[in-house]
N, C-alpha and C positions, 0 to 999 in steps of 0.2 A: 585614252589617247586623245580625246577631244580637249580643246582649249576654250575656256569660258570667256576669254578676253579678245580673241582674234581668230582668223581662219586657221584651221588645223590641217596638217599634212595628211591626216587619216580621217575618214568619215564613217559613221555607223550607217547601216542600211537605211534607217529612216532619214538621215541627213542626205544620203545619196538620192533617195526618191524626191526629196524636196528640191535638190539641185536640178534634176531632170525637169521638174515642173516649172520652176521659177528662174533658174540660172542666176540666182542671187546669193552672194556670200552672207549677206545679212540674214536672209531667211534660213539659210543652212545653219547659221549660228544659233538662231532661235530654236531650231529643232534639236539642239545638242542634248536635251534631256528626254527626248522622245525615245521610248524603249520598244514600241511596237508599230506595226503598220496601221493598226486601228487608231492609234494616237495620231499618226500623220493624216489619216482620212478625216479626222475631226478638226484639223487645223485649218484656219482661214488662209489660203495661199493665193497669191496673185500670179497666175501663169504668165510665162514670158510670151511676148508677142513678136519677137524678132525673127523667128524661124518661118520658113515657108509652110510648115505643117500646122494644122490646127492646134490650139492649146491642149495640153494633156491634163487629165485628172490624175490624182495620186494613184488610183487603181491602175490606170493605163501605164503610168510610169513604172510601177512594179513589174508589169508584163514586159515592158521594154527593157528594163534592167535584167530580167531573167533571160530574155533572148540574147542580149549582148554577152552575158556570162556564158551561156550555152555555146555561143559562137566564138568564145575565147577572145572577145574584144577587150574584156576586162578580167581582172582576177579578184576573187573574193577570198579573203583570209579568215580563218576561224579555227575553233578548237573542237575536237570530237567530244560531243556531249558536254561542252563547256570546260573540259579539263585538258591538261597536257599542253604542249607547245602549240603556238599558232602556226598554221600551215595553209597552203593553198587548198581550198575546198575542191575536191575532184568533181568533174562533170558527170552527172548521172541523168539518163534519159527520163527517169521517174522523179527526179528531185525537183522541188520547187521551193521558192522563198515564201515563208509563212510564219505566222505568229504561233508560239508554243510556250506555255508556262511563263507568260509575261515578258517574252523577248522574241526577237526575230531569229528564226532558225532556218536551216536548209535540210530537207529530208523528204522522204516519200509520204504517201497518204496514210501510212500506218502510224504516223506520229500522234494522231488524235486518239489512238487506242493505247498510247503509252509504250509502244514497242517500236523496234527499228532504230537504226543508227542515225544520228543527226549531228549537225555542226551548229554551234552557237558562238557567241562573242565574235560576231562578224564585223569585219572592217574592209574598207576599200581605199585605195590610194586616190586622194583628191585630184592630183595632177592627171591621172588616167581618165577620170571622169571629165575634167575640163578639156581634154583632148577629144573625147568621144562626143560630148555634148557641150559645145563651145558657148561661152558667154557672149552677150551682145557686144558688138564692136563699140569700143570707147566707154564701156561701163567702168565707172570710176573705182568700184570696190573690188574689181577683179583685174589682175595684171594680165596684159596680153600674152606674156610668156611666163606662166606661173613657175615659181621656184620648185626645184625637185625636192621631194620629201627626203627626210633623213633615211639613210640606209639604201637608197636607190643609187645605182651606179651612174657615173657621169657619162656624157656622150663619148668623151675621149677614151674612157675605160672600155666602153662597148665596142668602139671602132678598133681599138687595139686588139681586143679579143677576136674580132672578125678577121683582122689581118693575120693573127697567129693561127686561127682556124683554117683560113685559106691556105696558108703554107703547109699545114699538116695534111689537109685533104689532097693538095696537089702532090705532096711527097708520097702519099699512098696511092696515087693514080686515080683518085676519085674526083667527081664533079665538085667544083668550088664556086658555083655561081651565086647570084643574089639569094635565091630561095634556100639553098643549102646553108648559107651563112645566117640568114634570118632564123631558120629553124634552130640552128645551134645557139643563137643568142636567146631565143625564147626558152629553150630548155635550161641553159646555163643560169640566166638571171631571172627566170620565171616572169617574163614580160609578155604583155599582149602583142600580137603581131603588128597591130597598128602603131604601137609605141616604137617597136624596133624598126619598122619601115620608115617612120618619121625621121628617126636618127640617120638612117641610111640616106634618105633623100636630102637631108640638110648638109651632108658631108660633101667635100670637094671630091670630084671623080676624075680618074685618069682616062686614058683612051683604050685601056685593055679590058674590055668587057664591062666598063662602067663601075668597077669596084672602087671603094674609097681609097684615096691616095695613102701611100705608106707613111708619109710624114705626119699624119694625124696623131701618131703615137708620141710625138715630141711636142705637140701643141698643148 
């Protein structure tokens, strides 16, 4: 999925870790051939200094990535034992992001014994990361509003789905507030809550409970 000539819509886990540390598309591109977390740990990275938090090491970035995934702020896609279709990796209390057999995998501590189920061939949506860990303001190599990756639904598609879902819930006599609609979007499109909430907040709102205007379906 990676592109050797320019920013990719999808990042490997090593590239995602490099982004958290550096917030630099150029450094992410350099990490395109990194296969393991150990490889990233050996890279010479220049941590970003634009945030209020202290600079992060690669190891700390892995922990931060793991917490964001567990909190469903981001989605990690992968294949069960590297085979079959790519799918969203399920959240597991005992799962952790770790090196296994020369690549980054997600599984429990039984991996080192060669037993237990695991997910490999892991990828994340670059746009999701740039929303969760923003780039420095005015950074030339990163757009302030990154383009949506191929296969991701547009804002209008998501807002149209929200409106249809609202009508359905109301017809069934059920609650159709913001949280109910956001949950429906997250399940339907497999999006992080922050992603769905950002779209909700950017949409024009009417005076009936703050839901998006109906005409967004025609925009």
